[in-house]
Backbone bond lengths (Angstrom), bond angles and torsions (degrees), N, CA, C in turn:
res aa  C-N    CA-C-N  psi(-1)  N-CA   C-N-CA  omega(-1)  CA-C   N-CA-C  phi
1 M - - - 1.434 - - 1.529 108.89 -
2 E 1.305 113.95 138.84 1.445 121.15 178.54 1.522 110.57 -132.24
3 I 1.310 117.22 158.80 1.455 120.36 175.53 1.540 107.96 -77.87
4 C 1.297 115.56 137.78 1.483 121.26 179.57 1.537 109.88 -59.39
5 P 1.321 118.25 129.52 1.477 120.80 -178.83 1.531 113.61 -70.43
6 L 1.352 118.09 -18.31 1.474 119.60 -179.30 1.516 112.39 -86.43
7 C 1.319 117.08 -53.93 1.487 118.66 -175.56 1.518 112.57 -93.46
8 R 1.330 116.95 -24.73 1.476 123.68 -179.45 1.524 112.71 57.11
9 R 1.369 116.14 27.00 1.463 120.96 178.90 1.515 110.75 -119.66
10 K 1.326 117.03 -37.73 1.451 121.20 -173.41 1.518 110.29 -109.77
11 Y 1.329 114.91 158.24 1.440 121.06 178.28 1.529 111.23 -92.54
12 K 1.300 115.23 154.87 1.444 122.21 176.67 1.516 109.00 -137.79
13 A 1.321 117.08 158.66 1.446 120.73 173.98 1.505 108.35 -70.36
14 S 1.319 119.81 148.37 1.456 120.80 -176.76 1.513 113.53 -65.47
15 K 1.341 118.64 -18.38 1.460 119.70 -179.07 1.539 112.17 -81.24
16 Y 1.353 117.74 -10.10 1.450 121.34 179.25 1.522 110.77 -104.95
17 E 1.331 115.27 155.67 1.482 120.54 -178.06 1.520 111.17 -79.70
18 T 1.362 117.05 -37.89 1.466 120.16 -176.73 1.533 107.81 -137.82
19 C 1.346 114.84 173.12 1.453 120.05 171.68 1.519 108.84 -76.71
20 F 1.298 117.55 167.39 1.480 121.80 -177.59 1.518 112.20 -59.67
21 D 1.318 117.24 -41.26 1.465 120.66 -178.02 1.534 112.68 -65.52
22 C 1.290 118.78 -25.32 1.481 122.19 -179.83 1.508 112.73 -89.77
23 L 1.319 118.75 -3.32 1.457 119.75 176.49 1.509 111.13 -68.46
24 P 1.341 117.75 150.79 1.463 120.22 172.96 1.528 110.36 -64.30
25 E 1.319 116.99 154.43 1.465 122.56 -174.54 1.534 111.74 -56.21
26 E 1.349 118.34 -40.21 1.480 121.55 -179.87 1.517 111.30 -59.98
27 K 1.328 116.92 -44.90 1.454 120.13 -179.26 1.521 111.69 -68.98
28 K 1.319 116.60 -36.76 1.463 119.05 176.13 1.531 110.68 -60.41
29 K 1.357 116.63 -43.58 1.453 121.09 179.84 1.521 111.44 -61.29
30 K 1.343 116.28 -41.93 1.452 120.80 178.94 1.511 112.24 -63.65
31 V 1.330 116.49 -42.62 1.459 120.94 179.41 1.520 109.49 -63.98
32 L 1.303 117.98 -45.37 1.454 121.25 -179.17 1.508 111.67 -65.54
33 E 1.350 117.79 -37.10 1.459 121.29 176.37 1.516 111.43 -62.31
34 K 1.338 115.79 -44.81 1.472 120.24 -179.96 1.547 110.04 -63.18
35 Q 1.327 117.38 -40.64 1.460 119.71 179.34 1.505 110.50 -64.17
36 K 1.357 115.98 -41.81 1.446 119.92 179.80 1.526 111.31 -65.51
37 E 1.334 116.30 -39.20 1.478 121.25 177.99 1.527 111.01 -63.42
38 K 1.331 117.36 -43.05 1.454 121.18 179.43 1.533 109.36 -63.33
39 K 1.315 116.31 -42.85 1.472 120.05 179.37 1.506 110.49 -61.07
40 N 1.335 117.24 -45.12 1.479 120.47 179.55 1.533 111.34 -63.86
41 N 1.309 117.88 -37.30 1.474 121.00 178.91 1.534 110.52 -67.93
42 L 1.296 117.30 -34.95 1.490 119.31 177.37 1.499 111.27 -71.44
43 E 1.332 117.56 -37.36 1.460 121.26 -179.21 1.529 112.01 -76.98
44 N 1.316 119.38 -32.72 1.444 122.97 -177.36 1.554 110.01 -129.25
45 P 1.329 117.45 73.68 1.468 117.83 -177.40 1.525 113.34 -63.73
46 Q 1.312 115.76 140.82 1.470 121.12 -179.79 1.491 109.11 -120.89
47 G 1.325 116.84 152.24 1.437 122.60 176.94 1.507 110.75 -79.71
48 L 1.295 116.83 -172.95 1.432 123.20 -174.93 1.568 111.30 -60.33
49 F 1.312 114.82 -36.30 1.487 119.29 -177.56 1.519 112.06 -107.24
50 G 1.315 117.79 26.00 1.465 122.49 176.01 1.506 113.88 80.96
51 E 1.326 117.42 11.72 1.471 120.90 179.14 1.507 109.26 -90.67
52 P 1.345 118.35 138.96 1.449 120.21 177.10 1.540 111.63 -62.67
53 F 1.336 116.52 147.55 1.458 121.09 -179.14 1.519 112.95 -75.23
54 D 1.305 117.37 -22.67 1.469 119.30 -170.23 1.523 112.70 -83.75
55 E 1.337 120.26 3.16 1.456 121.59 178.04 1.535 109.35 -77.00
56 P 1.334 118.90 138.07 1.471 120.45 179.59 1.546 110.76 -73.40
57 F 1.321 115.64 158.97 1.454 120.12 175.55 1.506 110.82 -68.92
58 D 1.301 117.35 146.73 1.447 121.98 -179.39 1.524 111.73 -70.82
59 E 1.368 115.38 -41.24 1.477 120.94 -178.11 1.517 109.85 -122.21
60 P 1.311 117.14 148.85 1.475 118.40 176.87 1.516 110.82 -74.09
61 F 1.309 117.27 161.42 1.472 121.43 179.18 1.516 110.17 -66.58
62 D 1.322 115.22 143.32 1.471 120.10 -179.95 1.520 112.76 -71.78
63 E 1.338 116.46 -41.08 1.442 121.11 -175.28 1.522 109.86 -120.97
64 P 1.335 115.68 147.46 1.499 118.08 176.73 1.537 108.99 -73.53
65 F 1.300 116.56 156.08 1.447 122.31 179.41 1.507 112.92 -97.58
66 D 1.352 117.44 28.32 1.457 120.34 -176.65 1.541 110.85 -73.82
67 E 1.300 117.30 -30.11 1.448 120.09 -176.22 1.531 111.48 -91.23
68 P 1.336 118.62 140.73 1.466 119.04 178.81 1.520 111.68 -69.94
69 F 1.292 116.77 153.54 1.450 121.85 178.98 1.531 109.84 -83.31
70 G 1.322 118.05 128.01 1.459 121.75 175.63 1.512 112.06 71.48
71 E 1.310 115.23 -169.47 1.441 123.81 -179.55 1.537 110.17 -82.61
72 P 1.330 118.18 146.96 1.472 120.41 176.90 1.522 110.35 -65.63
73 F 1.299 116.48 147.54 1.438 122.09 -179.49 1.522 108.73 -87.65
74 N 1.341 116.87 126.07 1.446 121.58 177.90 1.512 108.01 -115.27
75 E 1.323 115.48 129.71 1.468 121.21 178.47 1.544 107.66 -67.57
76 P 1.365 116.96 138.75 1.447 118.05 175.99 1.525 109.71 -69.83
77 S 1.301 115.93 142.96 1.455 120.23 178.55 1.529 109.75 -72.56
78 A 1.311 117.02 170.44 1.461 121.30 -177.75 1.510 110.46 -64.47
79 K 1.348 118.42 -30.01 1.465 120.74 178.79 1.514 111.72 -71.17
80 E 1.343 117.71 -34.44 1.443 120.27 -178.26 1.509 113.26 -75.92
81 R 1.301 118.65 -20.19 1.463 121.84 -179.16 1.472 108.32 -75.21
């Protein structure tokens, strides 16, 4: 954390040039819009095509998922490396 070079009153993270209050109005609006968008996405998650995640599947799965997919992975021994 560093003191803002413009106002010299508030702290800012070292990766930013100024504190939030010293940002130009346009940048403040963009930051607030992004924060609002993130909050909306967390409250209303959407799938890849804009469909909500909480809808049930139309059809049940054909096969159970009890069996592993493919062959099991075996680490090579020290001799094989």
